[in-house]
Legacy VTK file of the C-alpha trace (Angstrom):
# vtk DataFile Version 3.0
C-alpha trace
ASCII
DATASET POLYDATA
POINTS 455 float
0.226 -0.207 0.074
1.431 3.299 -1.103
1.535 6.176 1.444
-0.307 9.335 1.097
2.929 11.223 0.102
3.881 8.538 -2.331
0.893 8.462 -3.944
0.665 12.036 -4.407
4.291 11.932 -6.241
2.510 9.375 -8.643
-0.346 11.701 -9.185
2.031 14.486 -9.819
4.300 12.613 -12.220
1.124 11.391 -14.257
-0.581 14.942 -14.323
2.756 16.548 -14.875
3.020 14.341 -18.022
-0.306 15.628 -19.295
0.015 19.145 -18.279
3.291 18.956 -20.570
1.923 17.146 -23.348
-1.055 20.082 -23.913
1.548 22.794 -22.945
3.755 21.599 -25.741
1.269 21.555 -28.259
0.026 24.937 -27.637
3.512 26.332 -27.468
4.268 24.600 -30.534
1.262 26.384 -32.578
2.240 29.576 -31.049
6.058 29.487 -31.983
4.857 28.300 -35.588
2.580 31.428 -36.023
5.319 33.917 -34.569
8.018 32.433 -36.723
5.589 32.783 -39.796
5.059 36.458 -38.882
8.835 37.018 -38.524
9.068 35.757 -42.215
6.336 37.982 -43.780
6.514 40.836 -41.529
9.532 42.154 -43.598
7.852 41.618 -46.832
4.945 43.447 -45.953
6.678 46.509 -44.588
8.812 46.567 -47.987
5.610 47.419 -49.710
4.715 50.169 -47.508
6.367 52.519 -50.017
3.823 55.161 -50.952
1.427 57.591 -49.208
-1.405 55.498 -49.850
-0.009 52.179 -48.706
1.192 54.073 -45.432
-2.337 55.399 -44.999
-3.616 51.651 -45.231
-0.787 50.523 -42.815
-2.032 52.875 -40.291
-5.428 52.031 -40.510
-4.429 48.600 -40.172
-2.548 49.211 -37.004
-5.312 50.940 -35.465
-7.692 48.125 -35.827
-5.123 45.953 -34.330
-5.056 48.252 -31.502
-8.854 48.224 -31.221
-8.467 44.614 -30.835
-5.988 44.451 -28.096
-7.938 47.368 -26.196
-11.136 45.036 -26.272
-9.423 41.899 -25.441
-7.650 43.383 -22.497
-10.955 45.195 -21.087
-12.608 41.816 -21.596
-10.253 39.935 -19.505
-7.506 41.786 -17.474
-5.340 38.746 -17.249
-4.696 39.070 -20.898
-2.597 42.177 -20.310
1.191 41.946 -20.298
3.336 38.793 -19.899
1.540 36.806 -17.387
4.225 36.054 -15.100
3.423 39.065 -12.444
0.024 37.814 -12.420
1.003 34.234 -11.887
3.245 35.099 -9.037
0.319 37.006 -7.261
-1.642 33.887 -7.777
1.003 31.473 -6.358
1.668 34.084 -3.244
-2.334 33.977 -2.663
-2.686 37.846 -3.408
-4.817 37.462 -6.786
-7.762 35.323 -7.855
-7.256 32.364 -10.100
-7.731 32.992 -13.738
-10.438 31.540 -16.158
-8.068 29.432 -18.125
-9.658 28.307 -21.092
-11.041 31.971 -21.979
-7.490 33.201 -21.225
-5.773 30.536 -23.489
-7.871 31.276 -26.470
-7.932 35.416 -25.998
-4.451 35.567 -25.140
-3.089 33.360 -27.784
-4.926 35.159 -30.326
-3.932 38.766 -29.525
-0.446 37.889 -28.520
0.266 36.587 -32.189
-1.511 39.649 -33.514
0.364 42.177 -31.180
3.926 40.489 -31.789
3.171 39.676 -35.809
2.165 43.298 -36.183
5.596 44.223 -34.912
5.542 45.065 -31.428
8.951 44.469 -29.307
7.363 41.970 -26.993
8.507 38.298 -26.097
7.007 34.685 -26.237
8.425 33.190 -23.200
6.373 34.731 -20.464
2.970 34.312 -22.441
4.042 30.709 -22.858
4.693 30.308 -19.232
1.255 31.632 -18.532
0.017 29.339 -21.208
1.343 26.249 -19.383
-0.082 27.478 -15.935
-3.660 27.939 -17.476
-3.091 24.024 -18.680
-2.169 23.128 -15.017
-5.185 25.055 -14.164
-7.445 23.388 -16.426
-6.350 19.787 -15.153
-6.463 20.888 -11.440
-10.185 21.792 -12.345
-10.929 18.518 -14.216
-9.109 16.213 -11.255
-9.880 17.948 -8.130
-13.290 19.867 -8.813
-15.181 19.875 -5.486
-11.965 19.418 -3.492
-10.865 22.729 -2.023
-7.818 21.031 -0.146
-6.403 19.285 -3.114
-6.933 22.415 -5.389
-4.775 24.449 -2.901
-2.068 21.747 -2.911
-1.631 19.789 -6.217
-3.392 22.837 -7.857
-0.399 25.013 -6.992
2.135 22.245 -8.010
0.428 21.602 -11.334
0.395 25.742 -11.890
3.874 25.848 -11.096
4.788 22.815 -13.474
2.785 24.082 -16.307
4.600 27.366 -15.966
8.052 25.453 -16.193
6.707 23.574 -19.142
5.699 26.727 -20.975
9.281 28.160 -20.635
10.807 24.562 -21.538
8.713 24.359 -24.716
9.381 27.888 -26.090
13.116 27.694 -25.797
13.588 23.823 -26.087
15.303 24.149 -22.577
13.757 21.630 -20.082
16.169 22.166 -17.310
15.751 26.027 -17.586
12.023 25.451 -17.100
12.639 23.369 -13.958
14.920 25.821 -12.487
12.836 28.840 -13.268
9.996 27.254 -11.409
12.193 27.224 -8.277
14.211 30.139 -8.418
11.611 32.754 -9.796
8.245 31.452 -9.192
8.297 29.511 -5.945
11.697 30.191 -4.513
11.700 27.199 -2.556
12.319 23.616 -3.271
10.392 20.294 -2.582
10.552 16.924 -4.216
6.717 17.583 -5.391
7.478 20.453 -7.163
10.461 18.646 -8.915
8.540 15.535 -9.905
5.732 17.958 -11.331
8.167 20.604 -12.937
10.645 18.044 -14.230
7.945 15.769 -16.060
5.794 18.707 -17.232
9.086 20.521 -18.501
10.733 17.296 -20.520
7.356 16.363 -21.996
6.668 19.656 -23.257
10.070 20.247 -24.607
9.812 16.567 -26.222
6.377 17.582 -27.777
7.668 20.800 -29.412
10.895 19.266 -30.696
10.191 15.569 -31.588
6.372 15.421 -32.320
5.974 19.017 -33.923
9.407 19.654 -35.240
9.605 23.147 -34.389
12.906 24.948 -34.928
14.982 26.250 -32.350
14.421 30.034 -31.068
18.119 30.758 -31.834
18.701 28.783 -34.923
22.563 29.980 -35.535
23.332 29.257 -31.725
21.673 25.741 -31.840
23.145 24.863 -35.271
26.703 25.555 -34.620
27.611 25.588 -30.949
31.006 24.218 -31.399
32.281 27.617 -33.100
32.300 29.039 -29.418
35.859 29.155 -28.168
36.448 27.090 -25.111
37.984 29.341 -22.548
36.677 28.363 -19.087
37.950 24.711 -18.945
40.859 25.251 -16.611
39.779 24.791 -13.056
42.902 23.714 -11.534
46.019 25.564 -10.383
48.500 23.089 -12.368
46.293 23.622 -15.533
46.137 27.549 -15.015
50.085 27.665 -14.227
50.639 25.441 -17.637
48.997 28.119 -19.763
49.600 31.668 -20.371
47.562 34.547 -18.442
44.715 34.222 -20.891
42.284 32.600 -18.629
42.741 35.751 -15.985
42.257 38.305 -18.787
38.967 36.727 -19.813
38.054 36.345 -16.060
38.343 40.041 -16.125
36.464 40.496 -19.205
33.712 38.661 -17.983
33.537 40.387 -14.972
33.707 43.689 -16.735
30.798 42.556 -19.344
28.725 41.481 -16.269
29.191 44.844 -14.522
28.518 46.741 -17.530
25.204 44.485 -18.229
24.091 44.700 -14.665
24.333 48.517 -14.632
22.397 48.678 -17.979
19.814 46.106 -16.545
19.103 48.194 -13.482
18.310 51.187 -15.679
16.247 49.053 -17.998
14.280 47.803 -15.104
13.622 51.358 -13.748
12.813 52.442 -17.277
10.177 49.833 -17.794
8.206 50.861 -14.529
8.769 54.318 -15.705
7.155 53.544 -18.970
3.885 52.115 -17.425
3.886 55.297 -15.204
4.308 57.851 -18.087
1.429 56.240 -20.107
-0.935 56.583 -16.825
0.319 60.178 -15.966
-0.531 61.370 -19.604
-3.678 59.394 -19.601
-3.208 57.478 -22.680
-5.958 54.419 -22.275
-7.792 52.121 -24.365
-7.007 52.145 -28.079
-4.819 55.325 -28.030
-2.511 53.369 -25.617
-2.002 50.509 -27.917
-1.862 52.477 -31.260
1.136 54.377 -30.053
3.544 51.668 -30.626
1.882 50.311 -33.404
1.993 53.407 -35.519
5.630 53.881 -34.592
6.018 50.478 -36.102
5.111 51.597 -39.692
8.423 54.010 -40.056
10.506 51.442 -38.024
9.286 48.534 -40.092
10.296 50.423 -43.298
13.683 51.820 -41.840
14.909 49.594 -38.951
12.981 46.254 -39.181
15.422 44.333 -37.106
14.091 46.048 -33.818
10.338 44.520 -34.481
8.909 41.736 -33.039
10.587 39.448 -30.638
14.280 39.830 -31.958
15.538 36.210 -32.354
15.915 36.696 -36.092
18.208 39.582 -35.170
20.447 37.468 -32.736
21.016 35.085 -35.573
21.975 37.843 -37.771
24.471 39.024 -35.322
26.329 35.478 -35.114
26.705 35.043 -38.756
27.368 38.718 -39.966
29.948 41.624 -39.223
27.432 44.306 -38.428
29.096 47.624 -38.491
29.561 49.344 -34.966
27.447 52.237 -36.001
24.583 50.010 -36.910
24.935 47.992 -33.629
24.425 51.068 -31.488
21.447 52.006 -33.588
20.112 48.681 -33.121
20.580 48.768 -29.665
19.131 52.047 -28.864
16.378 51.350 -31.195
15.361 47.897 -29.430
15.653 49.379 -26.153
13.420 52.364 -26.891
10.711 50.526 -28.810
10.466 48.022 -26.077
10.202 50.507 -23.479
7.273 52.123 -25.609
5.423 48.602 -26.028
5.827 47.052 -22.989
4.527 50.391 -21.314
1.413 49.652 -22.967
0.887 46.437 -21.168
0.050 44.881 -24.311
-0.093 40.755 -24.461
3.369 39.707 -24.647
6.400 38.870 -22.726
10.014 40.518 -21.912
12.420 37.361 -21.953
13.109 37.500 -25.633
13.723 41.338 -25.949
15.852 41.142 -22.925
18.136 38.361 -24.116
18.444 40.428 -27.719
19.201 43.541 -25.852
21.874 41.471 -23.929
23.142 40.364 -27.074
23.370 43.475 -28.708
25.510 44.753 -25.716
27.547 41.675 -25.754
28.421 42.540 -29.543
29.225 46.183 -28.640
31.413 45.023 -25.920
33.431 42.561 -28.221
33.734 45.134 -31.105
35.357 47.499 -28.264
37.756 44.847 -27.286
38.572 43.843 -30.986
39.209 47.524 -31.916
41.319 47.792 -28.797
43.576 44.681 -29.669
42.344 42.930 -26.446
41.258 39.889 -28.293
40.345 38.628 -31.559
37.312 38.752 -33.660
36.649 35.092 -32.999
35.658 35.875 -29.665
32.645 37.746 -30.595
30.268 35.028 -30.563
31.211 34.049 -26.950
30.695 37.635 -25.693
27.382 37.897 -27.584
25.819 34.984 -25.942
27.434 35.868 -22.378
25.834 39.329 -22.945
22.554 37.568 -23.261
22.941 35.779 -19.838
24.534 38.759 -18.140
21.507 40.953 -19.368
18.699 38.369 -18.526
20.376 37.955 -14.776
20.612 42.016 -14.367
16.864 42.385 -15.289
15.018 39.251 -14.267
17.412 38.582 -11.132
17.502 34.888 -12.050
20.968 34.263 -12.718
20.722 30.488 -12.592
17.874 30.202 -15.047
19.730 32.527 -17.483
22.874 30.618 -17.215
21.304 27.334 -17.729
19.224 28.718 -20.561
22.136 29.511 -22.644
23.856 26.389 -21.849
20.910 24.428 -23.162
20.755 26.971 -26.166
24.487 26.603 -26.958
25.093 22.984 -25.812
28.244 24.327 -24.591
28.326 22.777 -21.093
31.920 23.604 -20.639
31.029 27.349 -20.401
29.270 26.928 -17.061
31.701 28.597 -15.096
32.100 31.572 -17.109
28.360 32.023 -17.695
28.051 31.967 -13.736
30.813 34.451 -13.339
29.319 37.016 -15.976
25.698 36.436 -14.665
26.872 36.785 -10.979
28.758 40.060 -11.641
25.503 41.218 -13.501
23.444 40.457 -10.594
25.843 42.200 -8.043
25.923 45.271 -10.120
22.401 45.725 -10.464
21.812 45.231 -7.146
24.322 47.851 -6.280
22.541 49.973 -8.615
19.366 49.506 -6.969
17.684 47.359 -9.578
14.726 45.319 -8.589
13.652 41.836 -10.023
11.400 43.182 -12.762
8.388 40.481 -12.553
8.524 41.290 -8.686
8.364 44.784 -9.348
5.384 44.452 -11.709
3.551 41.703 -9.337
3.486 44.865 -6.726
1.553 46.903 -9.142
-1.531 45.026 -9.738
-3.304 48.073 -11.388
-0.538 48.499 -13.852
-0.286 44.683 -14.711
-3.936 44.316 -15.367
-5.602 47.580 -16.269
-4.953 49.524 -19.185
-8.458 51.009 -19.803
-9.744 54.385 -18.857
-12.083 53.184 -16.421
-9.626 51.771 -14.208
LINES 1 456
455 0 1 2 3 4 5 6 7 8 9 10 11 12 13 14 15 16 17 18 19 20 21 22 23 24 25 26 27 28 29 30 31 32 33 34 35 36 37 38 39 40 41 42 43 44 45 46 47 48 49 50 51 52 53 54 55 56 57 58 59 60 61 62 63 64 65 66 67 68 69 70 71 72 73 74 75 76 77 78 79 80 81 82 83 84 85 86 87 88 89 90 91 92 93 94 95 96 97 98 99 100 101 102 103 104 105 106 107 108 109 110 111 112 113 114 115 116 117 118 119 120 121 122 123 124 125 126 127 128 129 130 131 132 133 134 135 136 137 138 139 140 141 142 143 144 145 146 147 148 149 150 151 152 153 154 155 156 157 158 159 160 161 162 163 164 165 166 167 168 169 170 171 172 173 174 175 176 177 178 179 180 181 182 183 184 185 186 187 188 189 190 191 192 193 194 195 196 197 198 199 200 201 202 203 204 205 206 207 208 209 210 211 212 213 214 215 216 217 218 219 220 221 222 223 224 225 226 227 228 229 230 231 232 233 234 235 236 237 238 239 240 241 242 243 244 245 246 247 248 249 250 251 252 253 254 255 256 257 258 259 260 261 262 263 264 265 266 267 268 269 270 271 272 273 274 275 276 277 278 279 280 281 282 283 284 285 286 287 288 289 290 291 292 293 294 295 296 297 298 299 300 301 302 303 304 305 306 307 308 309 310 311 312 313 314 315 316 317 318 319 320 321 322 323 324 325 326 327 328 329 330 331 332 333 334 335 336 337 338 339 340 341 342 343 344 345 346 347 348 349 350 351 352 353 354 355 356 357 358 359 360 361 362 363 364 365 366 367 368 369 370 371 372 373 374 375 376 377 378 379 380 381 382 383 384 385 386 387 388 389 390 391 392 393 394 395 396 397 398 399 400 401 402 403 404 405 406 407 408 409 410 411 412 413 414 415 416 417 418 419 420 421 422 423 424 425 426 427 428 429 430 431 432 433 434 435 436 437 438 439 440 441 442 443 444 445 446 447 448 449 450 451 452 453 454
């Protein structure tokens, strides 16, 4: 006879597998549509080359803004990335969402918003999708049992969230770590069983069943092109080589500090962007129309800053972008992300943060090249390390960021370097007063959910 706790673990294993299957299928469809949008969006904007077509594009953007405004008014949980709302639910400070309605509405409007060009991410939304799936199964299995809903329900909610992150990046370990480090902030065997099962199953569904291509194709396709510099852990090995490891240790710390300072400023700017829209009393359709209309000139002149930005990272890894253009892309991506995220439109933050980190890492590498500190061969390494560092500075989840990059690159020999750069970024961000962005947003429920004038 199984004990009560062992029976609970068996149930969580089986339920986690179901959550992973359905989350993987939903996220696979979500990723497919957004990948198609990345293909066709530049083609559409390439034809916006006359007054008449600009007018038609503006009308289309206003219609998209109207749909977004109506969707958010219909269900406040549709707004934003969904992670702050989920944190509030797990902490008991917010009511449970209506999962099926959330899945249907947010799926459609997020594809519409990002497809139109808004600089928002897909990972946070996928986390919310997974949590919604977990909530659906909680209601199926434990209807009429408040005690089970309070316990197993939270486990499945957390597991679904991890499955969503695992599915969007094909990174099951990062999904599990995210559950513990960011959402629950505590560890238990029950959480681990549910999260691991759901994350691995969701990742399997996306990759093996639906065959969805990786988010960053260039990183995944050619991970061995990255130089291996952090594989000398012993004093004997260090003494046997030149001082290069010490030099790169200093460089990694320097990159981390730079990303940490930038990340703290970026986090504060995100909160300020939310406040500015409120102070200017820009609500409803007008709130969403602002970034969507700005997308038209950007789509014509600087299309790389539109959308999630994963395509831009692939371009950085395979092309030698001039430094002047890099600076323009960095400023443009930061500026447009602030404008888009400030509206609280449906969409996440993970991918824009990773893209901005990649741009910062590329600028850092180009500066090092010009000063003859290292050769151009190291550019890829600093791009990838910049992603981890900026993620750690903004989200304040350095382990999740490091593990995510490890799974994306397949270069587990870089674990030490990633932890060094992420730790330095976290320290610098803390010293600059940076607050974990999702915790900061979860303390502002009005800004997370309400973007209508009636609020």
